[in-house]
N, C-alpha and C positions, 0 to 999 in steps of 0.2 A: 471618404477613406477611412476605415477604424483604427485608431490607434490603440496599441495596447500598452498595458501599465508596465512599466519598470521599477525594478529594485534599486534601491539605493548604492550608491557607491561602495558604502562598507559592506552592505549584504552581498553585493554582486561579488566583491572582493573574497569575502569569506565563503561563498558559492564557488568561486574559481579555484580556489586555494583545496578546496574538497574534493572537487570534481576533478582536478588536477592530479591530484594524490592517487584518485581511483583510476584513472586512464594512465598513469604511470603504471602503478600495479598491475594491471591487466595486461597492458603495452609488453611489460617485461616477462609476464608468464608467457606469451607466446613468441617471444624471442627478439624484442626490442634491442635488447643490450648487444646483441650480433647484428643484427639489421635494423639500423638506427631510423630507417624510413617508416618502420611500423610506428615507433614513437612519436617521430615526427607528426605523422598522420593523425595520430589519437590525441595528441595534445593541440593542434590545429585546430581539429574538431570540437575539442573541449572550449577553447577561446572562442571560436565562432558561436557555439551555440551559447555559452555565459554572456558574451558580448551583445546578443541579439536581445538579451533581456534585462539588461544593465545600463548605468549610465557610461560615458566614455572615462571617467574616473575609475568605475568598477572593471570595465574593460581592461585599461591600460594596467590597473593591478594583478588581475587575472594573466594577462599577455605575461608579464615580469616573473610573477610566481611559476606558472608553466615553463617559461623559458628555464628558469632557475633549476626546476625539476628535471628537464631535458637536459641541460648541460651538467646537471650534478649526478643524476641517477640514470639516465639513458646512455648518455654519451661517457660520463665519468663512472658511471656503474656503482662505486660506494659513495657516491656524496661528494666527491673531489669535483670542484667547480673546472670545467675544461673552458678556457678561454683562448680561442684561437678563430682563424679567419670563417671558418664553416660556422662556428659557435655565434659569430657577430652578425654572419648572414642570416642564420636562424631567427636572431633576436629581431632583426629586421623584419623578416617574413612574419613572425608573430604580431609584431606591431602593426604592419600592415592588415592583418586578418582582424584584428580586434578592431580597428578603427572602421575597416569597410564593413563587419557585420554590425556594429552601433550604427552607423549611419544608413545601411540598407534597410533597418529595421525599423527606422524612422524615430522622430522625437515623441514618444509617448508621456504621460504623465508619471511622476517618480512616484513610488509607494514607499513609504517610510514607515518603519515597524514602531512601536511604542511600547515599551516594556511598563507594566502595571503591576501593584503589589495587590 
């Protein structure tokens, strides 16, 4: 079985944050602020996609960032973090998705970026 390379946790976190912002914006444009399921699906897919190409650390960071975007901008609408039972359940769901996608994708080698001058 071929193992695909993974990006490091730091790069995975950055990619997850950028992808989460884009997913939140697009979901909001198609009605996620009134139909939260749209935002939930968009961010769940984002978490799964990024988690499949990064480490567990990157996947969990992406999960946290996407949950904050969901609770703050999809449910909270204006950046006000909504902390209720549904929000806690969503955090748990996002965590399961991140861990499942990371483990299903397999443990490939980690690719690290090196900055040179």
